[in-house]
N, C-alpha and C positions, 0 to 999 in steps of 0.2 A: 658808371658802366665801368667794369676791370678791364684794365690795358691790357692785350694778348700780347705775353711774351714770344718772342723768338724759338725760346726751347719751346713754349705749350705748342707753336705752329710746326714747331720739326718734329713732334710727338704725333703729333694730329696728322701730319702727311707721311709720317714712318707707319700708321695705322692705315691710312688707307692704301700705302704702298703692301704693306705685307698680304693687307685682304685680300688685293688684287692679284698678287702673287701666286695666293693659295688657291683662288680661283681659276688662272694659267694651268698649276700644278694638277688641277684634276678635271679641268672641260678644255682646255688649251685655248691661244686667243682668240680665234676664230668664235669658238661657239660665247663666251665671254663678252657680256652687255655689263653696259653700266650700272645697270640695277642691279645686278649681281654682285657688283662690287658695292654699292650703299646695302646694300641688307647685309654684305659677310661683313663688312668695315664697323655696323653697329652704329654707324652715323644719320645725320638726313642728306637728302639729296642737294641739299644745297650746299651743306659742307664739305660733302666728297669735290662738286663743282667749285668750290670754290678753291680747291689746290690743283685739280686737272680740269679742265675746261674740256676736255674731248676722250673717248678710248683711245683715240691715237698718241696721243700726248699722254696719257697713261702706258700706252702700250712702250711707248719712247723709254721712260722712266725704268720702267719694268727692265727692261731687253739693256738697259744701261748699267743695270746694278747686277742682273745676273751673268753677264757678259765679263763685265768687269772685275766680277768680284775676286780674282786671283793678284790682279796687278801690284798689290802690295805687297805679296811674296815673293815676285821678280826684283823687287824695288829691293828690301833688306839682303836680299843674298847677291846682288849687285853690289851693296854697301859693305859689306864683309871682307874686313884684311885678310882672311884664309879663304880661298875662292870654292868655293863650293863643285864637287865634280856635279858632271850631270846626272846621273844616279841620282846623287843629293837632292840637284835643284826640284827635278823631277818629284820625288818621294815628297817633298816638304809643299808643291803644288797641289800634289793629291792630296796631301793630309790638307791641306787651308779647304781645297772642293770639301770633302768628307766631313768637314766641323762644319762648314756653312751649310751644310745639305739639311742639314737637322736645326742649324739656327730659327726661331721664333717657331719653330711646329712646323716649316714649308720645308719644300726639298728642291734645292733651289736649284738643282741640278733638271730637274724635270721641266720645269719656269726657260732656265738656258735651253735647252732643248726645242720646247714650242718658240724661244726667240729666234733661232737659227730656220725655223721653218718656216716661219711666218715676216724672214727677210729676205726671203726666197720669192715672195709675192708681192708682198710689202713694201715701195719705194723708202715711204717714211723711216720704216722698223730697218732694213736693209742700211739704211745711211747711218742712223745708231751704232747695228751692230759693225760695217763694215770700218768704222773708226775705231772702234773697240778692240776689235780682234787686230786692226793695224797695230794700235798702242802696246795690246801683250806679244806681239812679233819685235815690236823694236826694244819690250823688256830683255826677251828671249835675243836680238841679235847683239845686247849689251853684256848678258851673261856669256856669251859663245865668244864674243872679244875677248875678254878675261880670262875664261878658261882658254884660250887658243895663247896668250900669251902665258900662262901657268904651263904649257903642257900637259895642261888635261884633254885638249880636243888634238884633231887633226893640223897643226899651226899652217898647212901648207892647204885646208879645205877651205871651201865658200863659206863666210861665214854666213851671207845671206840664207843659203837652201837650210847651213845646220840650223837655224834659227827656225826656218818654216817645217823644219821635219820635228824637230822639238814642242815648237807649236801643236802639230799635227798629234801626238800622244795622247791630248787632252780629250780633245771632242770622244777618243775610241776609251778613252776611260773613262768617262762618265758614261756612254752607251754600254761598252761590259757592264758597268756596276747595276745599271738600271735593268738590264733587259737579263745577264747568267746570273749576276749578284754572286760572282766569286772573283773579284778583283778586289784589290786592297792597297791604298798609298805604300803598303809596306812591300807586297806580292810586285806593284808595275816597277817601283826603286830596284829589288832585286833581281826582274827581269831586265830594267838600262842595263843595271851592271854588268848582265851576264854578255847583256849584246855587245857590249862598247870593251868586253875585256879586251887587252893587247894584243895578243898571239890571234886571236878572232883577225885581226886588221891587216897581218901580213899581206903582203900581195901573193895571189892566187899564183904567181909563176913560181915562186917559194915553194910549191907544194907540189910539184909535177914530177920529181925525181928522177927528172932528166939529169944527162952530164956530158961534158964533151969531149 
C-alpha cells in the first residue's frame, strides 16, 4: 500500500476545508452539516472524518482561516524599512481581503461574517475567533507604534485605542463590500487618507475665531 505523504494529507485537508467554506458561505455555520461537507468535498465520509472528527472541529478550522486571513499583510508592513502610513496599511489589508475573497472560488469574507455570528453563540468558535482577533489587534498595535515613532500619527495618542480603531475598519469594509458593493480597497485607502489629513486634526479651539 503506497505511503501517504505529508503533501497529500495537506492537500486533502485543504480540499475538505475549501468544501466546508463553500457550504458555510452559502448556508452559514448553523445550517451546514458534515453530510453537506462530505458531499461538497467529493470524498468519502471516512476520509472527511479522518481529518475532522466533528463539525465543531471543522468550524474551528474554518474560523481560524477566515479570521486570520490578513495577518501576513500586517507582518510585512511592520517589517518594511519605510513605515507605511495608516492609509497605506488599510489599503493593503483591504486589497488582501479582496484577493482572498476570490481564492478557490469561495468568498472567504462571507465565511468571516458567518464566523463572527457563530462566535456570539458558540463558545468554542468564540475562543478561536477571539484569539485571532486579538492577534490582529496586536499587529495593528505594532504598526501604530512604528507610525508614532515615524511621526505619521499622533505621537501622544494612546496606541491601544488607535489599534482598536484601525482594526475596526476591516469588518466595516467587508460588510459594505458584501451589502452595498460600492467600496474597494482603493476607495477605503483614499477615505482613510482624507480622514487623517493633517489640518483636520487641528484642535477645535484653533477654529473658534475668537481673539483676546
